[in-house]
Residue, then its C-alpha position, 0 to 999 in steps of 0.5 A: m498094691a501098686i494099682d488101686t483097682r477101686a479108684t475111679p478115672l480122674l476126669p479132665n480138669h479135676e484133681r485128686t490128692i492123697p493125704v500124708p499121714l501125720r504124727r505128733r510126738p509128745g510135747g512136739q509139733l505135728e510132722e509128716l511121716f513121709e516126704t512129699p513126692i517130688f515126681t508123679a505120673g498119671i493116665l487121665a480119663d481121656g487117655t492123655t498122660i501126665g507126669d514124669a516119663a520114667l514113672l509113666t513108663r513103669l505105670i503103663n508096664r504094670r498095667s500091661n502086665m496085669l492085663a496079660a496075667v488076666e488074659t492068660a488066666l482066662e485062656m487057661l480056664v477056658d482050655a481047662g473047661r474044654h478038657n473036662a469030661p462031662g459030668s455023669a448023672n447019678 
């Protein structure tokens, strides 16, 4: 998932780290499974933004598209509710 919906907003002057999975090969040392990211972007709790401009633009576009999809779904449900015939009593 591109956006973690369970994540809480990051407060000013706080950090959040994401652990990188490690593996140990038989007879070898621990090694990281993924390269450490070079660029990051984020939207802070107070609305300010940080990080790489291109990644930040993509993050904002994804959030905007997700909100548009939710609004469209709600509009469709409301419209469908208006067209339903009232239930008949048995």
